[in-house]
N, C-alpha and C positions, 0 to 999 in steps of 0.2 A: 466512360467507365462502366463496368458491369461486375456483378458478383461472380466469384469463382472460388477455387479451393483455398485461396489466401486473402480473399477480400469479402467483407460483409458490410452492408449498409443498414443503418438504423435511423429512423426518423427522430427518435429521442432516446435518452439513456434510461433504461429500466433493468431490472434484475434479469430479464430474459436475454440480455446481451451477454450475460456471464456464461450461458451455454456455449456461445461462440468462443469466448475467451478460453474456456476449458478445452474445447475442440482444437483450437489453434495450438494450445500448449501441449496437447497429446499427439499432434500431428507434425506439421513442419512450420508452425508459426503463421502469422498473418496480420492483417490490419482491419480494425473495425472503425467505420466512419459514422459519427453521430451527426445527423442533420441532412442525411441523404435518403430519399425514398428507395424502395426496393427496385424500382425501374431505373435508378440512376439519376433521377431528377434532384438537383441540389436545392434544398430549402433553407439550410442554415439553422443555427440556434440563436436564441435571443441573448443569452448570457453564457458565452463559452467558458468563462472562468468557473461559474457555478457548475456547469456540466462536467468540467474537468475534475473538480473536487468530488462531485457525486460519483464519477467513474472510479476515482482512486479509492473511495470508501467501499464501493461495491466489490472491487477487485480484492481488497484487503479482507472484507467480511465474508465474502461468498465463496471464494475459491480456495481449495486445499489440495496439495501443499501451497504455501504462499508464493504468488507469482509477481508481487509488486517489484521485486528486484529484477525480473526478466521482462518487464513491460515498461512502456514509455508513453506518456500522454502529451499531445501537442495540439496547439490551436493553429488552424490553417485557414487560408483565404482561398475559396474555390468558387468560380463563377460569380464573384462579387458577394459571396455570403461567408459568414463565419462557420467553420466546421471543426469539430474535435476529432482528432485521430488517436486511436488507441493501438499502439503497436505491440503485439504479443510475440515473444520469441518461443521457439520450441523448447520445452522444458527438459531437464535432466533428472527429474524426480517423478517420473510417470508411475502410475496413472494420476492425473489431476481430476478433481471431481467437485461437484457442488456440495458445499458443507452440509446443507440441510438434507441432502439425499443420501450422502455416504458413498462408499465404494461399491456400487452396484450399477446395473445397467441404466437405471433412471438418473444416476448421478454422474456417470462418466460419459463424455462425448468425444467423438472424433470427427474430423472433417472429411466428407465424401462429396467431391464436386463443390457446388455452392451451398450445400446443406450441412448442418451440424446434427449428427445422428447418434443415438445411444450406442455405446460400444458393447459388443457381445461379451459374455462372461469369460469366454476362452481368451479373448484379446486382453481383457483386464488382467487375467492371470499371467499372460505372456509379458505384459508391461511390468508387472510387479517383479517377475522373475528376472527380466533383463536389466531393470534399473536398480534393483536392490542387491547390495553385496551380502546381505544376510540370508539365512536359510529360509525355507518355506515356513517353518514353524514360527519364526520370529516376525515375519512380514505381517502387515495389517490385513485382516480378513476382508474380502470383497463384500461380505454380508455382516451387518452389525446388529440386526434385530435377531438375536440368538437366544435360545432357551436350552437348558441342560437337564431336562427331566430324567432321561435314561442314564446319563453319566452320574447324576446325583443319586439315583437309585442304586447303582452298582457300588458307589462309594459307601453308601449307608449299609448295604448288605455286607460289606467288608469291614464294617465297624470303624470307618475313617470319616472324619468330619470334612466337609467341603463347603466353604463359604468364600467370601471375597478375599479374605486374607490368604487362604490356601490357593485360590485361583491365581492370585498375583504371584505367589512364590513358585507356582508350577509353570508360569509363563503364559497364562491365558490373555495377557494384555501386552500390547505394543504401544507404549505411551498411554494415551487416553482411549485407545480403541482396542477392540478385541483382536487378538492375533489369529493367525491361521491354525495354531494349535487349538485354540478355542473353537474355531470353525469345524475342524474335523471331529471334535468331541461334542458338538452341538446336535440338537434334534434336527437341525435344518441342513446338515451336510448332504449334498445330492449324489456324491459318487459312492456307489455301494458294492455289494458282492452279489453276483449272479450265480445261482446254484442249480445244477441239473443232474438228473439221473437218466441215462440213455439206455435203450434196449440192447444196443451193441456198439462196437467200436466205430461204426460208420456214423453214429450220432444223427441218424435220420429221424428218429422218433423219441419223444420224451416219455419216461415212466413217472417222473415227478420233477417239479421245478419250483423255484422260489427266488425272490429278490429282496435284499435287505438294505435299508438306507439309514441315515441319521448317524448318531454317535458311533464311532468305529469300535468302541467298547461293546456296545449292544450288537453291532454287526458281527463281531467275533463270537459272542455268545450264541446268537441265533444260527450262524453258519455252522458252528460246532454241533449244535443240536440237530441240524438237518443231516449232517454227515453221520452222526450217531444213529439216527433213525434208519439209515441205510447201511449200517455196519453190523452185519449179522453175527450172532454168537455161535461159535463152533466148539467142538469137543474132541478130545483125544483120550483114550484109555491109557493110563500110566501103569505103574507097577501094581500088581494085584488087580483089584477091581476099582481103583481110584480113577475118577474122571477128572480131566483137566479142561476147563473152559477157557477160551480165548476169543478175542475179536478178530474178524477177517482182516481189519486194518488196525494195527496197534494204536491204542488210544493216545499214548504219549506222542507217537510220531504224528498222528493227525493234529493233535493240539499244537505241537511245535511248528509244524509246517504252516498251519493256519495263522498263528500269531506272528510268525516270521513274515508272512505275506502282508499282514496289516501294519506291523511296526516298521518294516524296512522298505515299503513301497515308495515310489517317487510320486508324491502328491501334487507336484507341478504338472504331471501328465494326467489329463482327463481320461476317464474310462473306468470300467468296473473291474474288480478282481473276479476271476472266473474259477469256479469249482465244478469239476466234471467227474461224475462217477460212471464208468463204463468199462466193459470188457475186463473185469477183474482188477480195476485199479481206480485210485482217486488221484486226480491231478489238480493242483492249485497254481494258478498263474497270476502274478501281480505285475503292475507297471513298474518299470525301472530295472535296468540290468545291474551289474556289479558297480560298487563305488570304484572310481578310477584308481584309488590308492591301494587296493588289494585285489587278489585274484581268487578264483574258485578254490584252488588248492589251499589258500590261506583260510577260507571259510570252513573247509572240511576239517581243518585242524583246530577250529574253535577261535580263530582270530576274528575280532569284531571291529567293524568300522561303521558307526551308527550314522545313518542318513538323517534320522529323526530322533536325536538324543532326548528331547523333552518328552516326546510321546513314549519312548522306551522307558523313561523315568516314571511316567504315569503307570504303565503296565507293571513296572517293578514295584512301585508303591502298593499296588493292588495285589501283589504276589501272583500275577498272571505269568510273569517270567521270573526265574530265580537268579540267574547270573547272565551277563551279556556274553554272547558268542557261543553258547552251548547248544543252541537249537539244532543245527545240522548234525553235530556229533551225536546228540541224543537220538535223532532219527536213524542214523546209521547203526547205532548200538541196538536199537529195537529190532533190527533185521539181521543181527550177527549170526543167528542160527537158522536163517531162512535162505532157501535156494535163490529165490528172486530178490533182487536188491533194489532199493529206491533209485530213481533216475533224476538227476538234476541237470536242467538245461538253461543256459544263459545266453541271451542275445542283447542287442544294444538297449532295448526298451522293455524286455520281459525277463522275469525270473520265474522258472517253472519247476515245481517239485511233483514227481509222480510216485505214489506209494502203491506197490502191488499188494495183493492179498497174501496173508500168511497161510499157506496151504499145508505146509509140512512142519512138524516140530520134533525136537529131540532126535531119536535114532533114525527117524524117517529121512532126515537130511542126507545121511550117508547112503542110504538105499537109492534116493533120488539121484544122487551124483553118479552112482554106479550105472543107473539106467541111461543117463546122458552120455556117460563114457562108452557104453555099448554103441550108441549112435555116432560115435566118432569113427567107427570102423565100418559102418554100413548105413545105407539111406533110411531103411525102415526096420522095425523089429516087431515081434509078436508077443503076446502075453506069455507064451511058452518059453520064448527066449529069456524073458525076465525071470521066470520061475527057475530055469536052469542056471542062469548066471548068478543069481542072488541066493539060490537055495531056499526059496520061500514057497509058501503054499499058493494055490491058485487064487484064493480069495485075497491074499495079501498082495499078489502081483496085480490083480484087477483093481484093488483099492488104490495102490500106488500110481498106476497108470491113469486112473480117473482123476486123482489129485493133480497130476502133472498136466492133464488136458484142461481142467478147470482153472489152473493157475496160469494158463497161457503159454506153457513151455512146449507142449506136444500138440500135434494135430492128429486126428483119426483119419486113416485112409481105408476106404472100403467098408464092408459091413459083414456081419455074420461070421462064418468060418474064415473069410478073407480079410478080417479086420487086422490092420497093421497100424503102427504108430511111427511118426517122424517128427523131427524138431521143427517147430514153427519158425 
């Protein structure tokens, strides 16, 4: 006999044998033989009944979830010696873990060849997802040593009490353990938001960048502040001498797109939410495509299907969202008077919203549409063409064409007297 992926030898019964019990439960089962050296030499045990009782106690006290119902302890005679066999079946409530270590890599083991090794966090998450019929939020967190400094701060600033009673009612616990909802609202949550400003659409060089981790409430706050830092103020002259100020990216649209990415992402999928500012647009990409029971056309109409209802309830309690399902319609509404419209892209594992700059407002919209209509009849136009077609001054035509170039609608061809414009 020798050790392999389903066989383990132990000279005596100790709590260290429970690592192997956990590993067998998380993999495809196996047998632990007490009274055999690592090299396969059978030494036996002096009192097999006592060893069997000790093994049963360790299985009951040390391993979670309980595996006593899926294990069997027997006394065997091998090479003239008394040996205790602990037969462990593959479990159906994975991941199994050492009670004192919890649901983390030092507590969850799997079998690799003849060794019991710590399971990576990604595999722990996968086991939770595959074995649990409940949502991510309701499942037990892989990390139990959690703090909530940032989440508590945000609740206090909103004038809302948050203690154990409130945490229980919101779903911070799954039985006696922290839930995944608590995990993503904790200071320890490792999946964050990566933010970057690029010099151009090719994204070869950074102008600014940041990464935020921890409580997703704090992530949303800091990410919004980063975007606002790169959201320039613009002005238009209205009637008379009145100046109208507006942001390049509508603040409501930015806020809704960002909160949508945080509240509705698939937290079973590891990876950061990505925010990119480049080439006259802000794009926000989050993990997880559409919920299978609705389509993009439903979302555009304001129909809501919550992937993370408890997290959405937390944001609602903090008044960070007003009503469910209104985010995308609000974004579209912010661009109702803009030539460039938001773009929404959905794949199997990604939901991406791209917000263009608001370059034209009010009456300028109709003038911009007339310029584009000109280009439906010809490949290129000049400033003079715009002056004649729209009946505007040279400065107005120049300003209008400049806005369309900066907004990513037109390209400049040539220079000086030969300058022409074409659709990008």
